[in-house]
VMD Tcl script that draws the C-alpha trace (Angstrom):
set ca {
  {-40.60 70.94 -62.50}
  {-39.44 68.32 -60.02}
  {-39.86 64.66 -60.09}
  {-40.93 62.44 -57.10}
  {-41.23 58.67 -56.93}
  {-44.39 57.75 -55.12}
  {-44.83 54.15 -54.05}
  {-48.33 52.76 -53.93}
  {-49.15 49.15 -53.33}
  {-45.48 48.28 -53.61}
  {-45.10 49.86 -57.00}
  {-43.17 53.02 -57.79}
  {-44.64 55.78 -59.84}
  {-42.66 58.75 -61.05}
  {-44.65 61.92 -60.66}
  {-43.93 65.52 -61.65}
  {-44.76 68.42 -59.45}
  {-43.83 72.20 -59.04}
  {-40.60 72.93 -57.43}
  {-41.14 72.97 -53.62}
  {-44.07 70.64 -53.66}
  {-42.09 67.38 -53.46}
  {-42.75 66.76 -49.74}
  {-46.42 67.56 -50.15}
  {-46.72 65.06 -53.08}
  {-44.78 62.50 -51.14}
  {-47.28 62.83 -48.25}
  {-50.17 62.48 -50.54}
  {-48.74 59.39 -52.03}
  {-48.32 57.96 -48.57}
  {-51.94 58.76 -47.76}
  {-53.06 56.91 -50.87}
  {-50.73 53.99 -50.21}
  {-52.05 53.77 -46.56}
  {-55.65 53.60 -47.83}
  {-54.70 50.96 -50.44}
  {-53.09 48.96 -47.66}
  {-56.20 49.26 -45.45}
  {-58.57 48.22 -48.23}
  {-56.28 45.38 -49.42}
  {-56.38 44.10 -45.86}
  {-60.16 44.10 -45.98}
  {-60.84 42.74 -49.47}
  {-57.60 41.18 -50.53}
  {-55.57 41.89 -53.70}
  {-58.28 42.70 -56.28}
  {-56.04 44.35 -58.79}
  {-54.31 47.70 -58.74}
  {-56.92 49.64 -60.61}
  {-59.69 48.45 -58.40}
  {-57.64 49.12 -55.23}
  {-56.83 52.62 -56.46}
  {-60.47 53.27 -57.39}
  {-61.73 52.10 -54.05}
  {-59.06 54.08 -52.17}
  {-59.81 57.19 -54.21}
  {-63.51 56.87 -53.42}
  {-62.85 56.50 -49.73}
  {-60.59 59.52 -49.74}
  {-63.07 61.55 -51.80}
  {-65.82 60.52 -49.32}
  {-63.69 61.88 -46.46}
  {-63.02 65.06 -48.42}
  {-66.77 65.43 -49.07}
  {-67.56 65.10 -45.36}
  {-64.80 67.61 -44.50}
  {-66.07 70.14 -47.00}
  {-69.63 69.69 -45.62}
  {-68.35 70.23 -42.13}
  {-66.42 73.34 -43.23}
  {-69.56 74.74 -44.86}
  {-71.58 73.95 -41.66}
  {-68.92 75.75 -39.53}
  {-68.96 78.86 -41.88}
  {-72.66 78.90 -41.53}
  {-72.32 78.87 -37.73}
  {-69.66 81.61 -37.85}
  {-71.92 83.75 -40.08}
  {-74.86 83.23 -37.71}
  {-72.77 84.18 -34.69}
  {-71.38 87.31 -36.47}
  {-74.94 88.36 -37.45}
  {-76.18 87.64 -33.88}
  {-73.31 89.75 -32.39}
  {-74.13 92.56 -34.87}
  {-77.67 92.47 -33.73}
  {-76.61 92.53 -30.11}
  {-74.25 95.30 -30.95}
  {-77.19 97.32 -32.15}
  {-79.02 96.61 -28.92}
  {-75.94 97.67 -27.00}
  {-75.82 100.94 -29.03}
  {-79.49 101.57 -28.18}
  {-78.84 100.93 -24.45}
  {-75.80 103.16 -24.53}
  {-77.89 105.98 -26.12}
  {-80.59 105.58 -23.42}
  {-77.97 105.63 -20.56}
  {-76.24 108.61 -22.21}
  {-79.49 110.53 -22.44}
  {-80.26 109.75 -18.80}
  {-76.86 110.93 -17.61}
  {-77.29 114.18 -19.50}
  {-80.70 114.65 -17.98}
  {-79.34 113.93 -14.53}
  {-76.42 116.29 -15.14}
  {-78.86 119.09 -16.21}
  {-80.94 118.45 -13.12}
  {-78.00 118.71 -10.89}
  {-76.92 121.98 -12.49}
  {-80.48 123.33 -11.87}
  {-80.40 122.06 -8.26}
  {-76.96 123.75 -7.80}
  {-78.17 127.11 -9.27}
  {-81.28 127.00 -7.05}
  {-79.00 126.37 -3.96}
  {-76.72 129.19 -4.91}
  {-79.62 131.68 -5.27}
  {-81.16 130.69 -2.02}
  {-77.81 131.10 -0.10}
}
mol new
graphics top color blue
foreach p $ca { graphics top sphere $p radius 0.5 }
foreach p [lrange $ca 0 end-1] q [lrange $ca 1 end] { graphics top cylinder $p $q radius 0.2 }
display resetview
């Protein structure tokens, strides 16, 4: 386990994290500190706990919106895939029809060629 000092609202907090996660934890701490600074600029110094709670709720709201957007995008991707699969079935049907017509045309050409050879 590693330790990282995260500064939020001018106060240092020593946090533990898995080895290799130090930079990520530092970035998360900076994100939280930025939000605390923004809220503090709007409402003033209302206490660390309240600032952290408000900041956490703002970040949770953004996360909720992002998760909803991801879900909507996944639904769109699923719909597009199903649509393409349906079109693929239509393409297959068209290919079968074209193939059948080509075979019929080839057979007719062979018949005409045989008729021509028999008459000449």
